[in-house]
C-alpha positions in Angstrom: 0.1 12.9 2.1 -2.6 15.0 0.5 -5.4 12.9 1.9 -7.1 14.8 4.9 -9.4 12.4 5.9 -9.5 8.8 4.2 -12.2 5.4 4.4 -9.8 2.0 4.9 -11.7 -1.4 4.0 -9.4 -4.6 4.6 -9.4 -7.7 4.0 -10.3 -10.1 6.9 -8.0 -12.3 5.2 -5.3 -10.3 5.7 -5.6 -11.2 8.7 -5.1 -14.6 9.1 -2.2 -16.8 9.2 -2.1 -19.3 6.2 -0.8 -22.9 5.5 1.2 -23.9 2.5 -1.8 -24.1 0.0 -2.6 -21.0 0.6 -5.9 -22.1 2.9 -6.9 -20.3 6.7 -4.9 -22.2 9.0 -5.6 -19.6 11.6 -7.9 -16.4 12.1 -4.9 -14.3 12.9 -1.5 -13.9 12.6 -0.2 -11.2 15.2 3.0 -10.5 13.5 0.6 -8.9 10.6 -1.7 -7.7 12.7 1.1 -5.8 14.0 2.7 -4.3 10.7 -0.8 -3.1 9.6 -1.1 -2.3 12.8 3.0 -0.2 12.3 1.1 1.2 8.8 -1.8 3.1 10.1 -0.7 4.5 12.6 2.4 5.7 11.2 -0.3 7.6 8.0 -2.2 8.6 11.4 0.8 10.5 12.7 1.5 12.2 8.9 -1.9 13.6 9.4 -4.8 12.0 7.2 -7.8 11.1 9.7 -8.4 7.3 9.0 -11.9 5.7 9.3 -11.2 1.2 9.3 -13.8 -0.8 8.2 -12.4 -5.1 8.4 -14.2 -7.5 6.5 -14.3 -11.0 8.3 -13.7 -13.8 6.2 -10.6 -14.4 8.6 -13.7 -15.8 10.8 -16.3 -16.8 8.6 -17.6 -17.0 5.7 -21.7 -17.3 4.7 -20.9 -20.0 2.1 -19.5 -21.6 4.5 -22.7 -22.5 6.1 -24.6 -25.9 5.4 -27.9 -25.8 3.3 -30.0 -25.9 6.9 -28.5 -22.9 8.3 -30.5 -19.9 7.4 -29.0 -17.5 5.7 -30.0 -14.4 7.7 -27.8 -16.3 10.7 -25.1 -17.0 8.6 -24.7 -13.7 7.7 -24.9 -12.5 11.6 -22.8 -14.8 12.2 -20.3 -12.9 9.5 -21.1 -9.2 11.0 -20.0 -10.8 14.5 -16.8 -12.1 12.7 -16.2 -8.1 11.9 -16.2 -7.4 16.0 -14.0 -9.0 16.6 -11.3 -8.4 13.6 -12.2 -4.5 15.0 -11.9 -5.0 18.2 -8.5 -7.0 17.9 -6.8 -4.7 15.3 -8.4 -1.4 17.9 -6.4 -2.8 20.7 -2.6 -3.5 18.2 -3.3 0.9 17.4 -3.5 0.9 20.4 -0.6 -0.8 22.2 1.0 1.2 19.0 0.6 5.0 21.6 -2.8 6.1 18.9 -6.5 6.2 20.3 -8.7 4.5 18.7 -12.5 4.3 19.0 -14.7 0.9 17.6 -18.0 1.5 16.7 -21.2 -1.1 16.5 -23.7 -1.3 13.3 -25.8 -3.2 16.6 -26.0 -1.9 20.1 -22.9 -4.2 22.0 -22.8 -2.4 25.2 -19.1 -3.0 26.6 -17.6 -4.1 23.3 -18.4 -1.1 21.4 -20.0 2.3 21.2 -23.1 2.6 19.3 -22.8 4.2 15.6 -23.1 7.8 15.7 -21.2 10.0 12.5 -20.9 13.5 14.5 -18.9 11.4 17.4 -17.3 9.6 15.0 -16.4 12.9 13.0 -14.8 14.3 16.5 -13.0 11.1 17.3 -11.2 11.6 14.4 -10.6 15.2 14.6 -9.2 14.7 18.3 -7.2 12.6 16.8 -8.6 8.6 17.4 -8.6 6.6 14.0 -12.1 4.9 14.1 -13.3 1.3 13.0 -16.4 0.2 12.1 -17.9 -2.4 13.4 -21.2 -5.0 12.2 -21.2 -4.0 8.6 -24.9 -2.0 8.5 -26.1 -4.3 11.3 -28.8 -6.2 8.4 -27.9 -9.4 7.0 -28.2 -9.7 2.4 -25.9 -6.4 2.8 -21.9 -6.9 2.3 -19.2 -5.2 3.9 -18.6 -3.0 0.8 -21.9 -2.0 0.4 -21.4 -0.4 4.7 -17.8 0.7 3.2 -19.5 3.4 0.5 -22.1 4.3 2.9 -19.9 4.8 6.2 -17.3 6.8 3.5 -20.7 9.4 2.4 -21.4 9.8 6.0 -17.9 10.9 6.7 -17.0 12.2 3.7 -13.9 10.8 2.9 -11.5 12.2 0.2 -11.5 8.5 -1.2 -11.9 5.3 0.1 -8.8 2.8 -0.1 -10.0 -0.8 -0.5 -7.2 -3.3 0.4 -7.9 -6.9 -1.1 -6.1 -10.0 -1.2 -6.0 -9.2 -5.0 -3.7 -6.4 -6.8 -6.4 -4.7 -8.8 -9.6 -5.0 -11.1 -10.0 -7.5 -14.1 -12.4 -7.9 -16.5 -13.5 -11.3 -14.9 -12.0 -13.6 -12.8 -7.9 -14.3 -13.1 -7.9 -17.4 -10.7 -10.4 -18.8 -13.2 -10.6 -17.3 -16.4 -6.8 -17.3 -18.2 -8.3 -14.6 -20.5 -8.9 -12.0 -17.6 -7.2 -8.4 -18.4 -5.9 -6.2 -15.6 -7.8 -2.8 -15.5 -5.8 0.2 -14.0 -8.8 2.8 -14.7 -12.8 2.5 -14.5 -15.0 4.7 -14.1 -18.2 3.3 -12.0 -20.8 3.8 -14.0 -18.5 1.4 -16.7 -18.1 -1.3 -14.0 -21.4 -1.4 -12.8 -21.9 -1.4 -16.8 -19.4 -4.6 -16.9 -21.0 -6.3 -14.4 -17.1 -6.1 -12.2 -17.6 -8.0 -8.9 -15.5 -5.3 -7.0 -18.4 -4.3 -4.8 -22.1 -5.0 -5.3 -24.9 -3.2 -7.3 -26.2 -1.5 -4.0 -22.2 0.1 -3.5 -21.4 1.3 -7.1 -24.7 2.8 -7.5 -24.5 4.6 -4.1 -20.8 5.8 -5.1 -22.3 6.6 -9.0 -25.4 9.2 -6.7 -22.7 9.9 -4.0 -19.4 12.6 -3.7 -16.8 10.0 -3.5 -14.4 10.9 -6.5 -12.0 7.8 -5.8 -11.8 4.8 -5.2 -8.2 2.7 -5.7 -7.7 -1.0 -4.7 -5.0 -2.9 -4.7 -2.7 -5.9 -2.8 -1.7 -5.6 0.9 0.1 -8.6 0.6 2.9 -6.3 1.2 0.6 -3.8 4.2 3.6 -0.7 2.5 1.1 -0.4 -0.4 -1.1 1.4 2.2 1.2 4.0 2.1 2.6 3.6 -1.2 -0.8 4.6 -1.7 -1.6 7.5 0.2 1.7 9.0 -1.2 0.0 8.8 -4.7 2.3 5.7 -6.0 -0.1 4.0 -9.0 -1.4 1.1 -7.5 -3.7 -1.3 -8.3 -6.8 0.0 -9.7 -8.5 3.4 -10.0 -12.2 3.5 -9.6 -13.0 6.8 -10.2 -16.8 9.2 -10.6 
């Protein structure tokens, strides 16, 4: 594995137990959590320094909120969901013999350390997997924006986005039968096409920043993460 340091974004839905209709039945499928932890630990043991951000969609999505709920409150609930997921995954990682550090964008004494990029860097160099929770600590910023910011702060070689879709499409393939799969695209072109892979602020940071590549792929098979780290062409490559 040639990458020294990566930031992996996992969708919260990847941790969930789904029923036959593909709807979330329970927030956690612990067999899946352990399978993902196994893959992360294997990559770590092969020399990859891993930063991890996990969405909160298995527990809460802002769009679930009733019309009477303050949107900022709904977003805060979503951010708290990311902390639950980080604590869950960190525990699974530790049970496999690898140290893990959870850092939070908002002070949560007793649960996680405050975000500190120097301490996070030191932890990575000392063999820990580092998990970043609570996004940017402010409502109205989606998790992907936090992913790019943390990736730039930690100077990662690339971002790996493990989603519930197998790559980037010209439109939503669930609603548009003419949607075309895009195997490779530049950050600028993706921003111009208004592709709903990340929000505009995340793409803008990618255009301006030093992250050479983002790889978006499906985590339906958790082994895809190892395949991507080994250089297999899966999903979509976004680049400068």
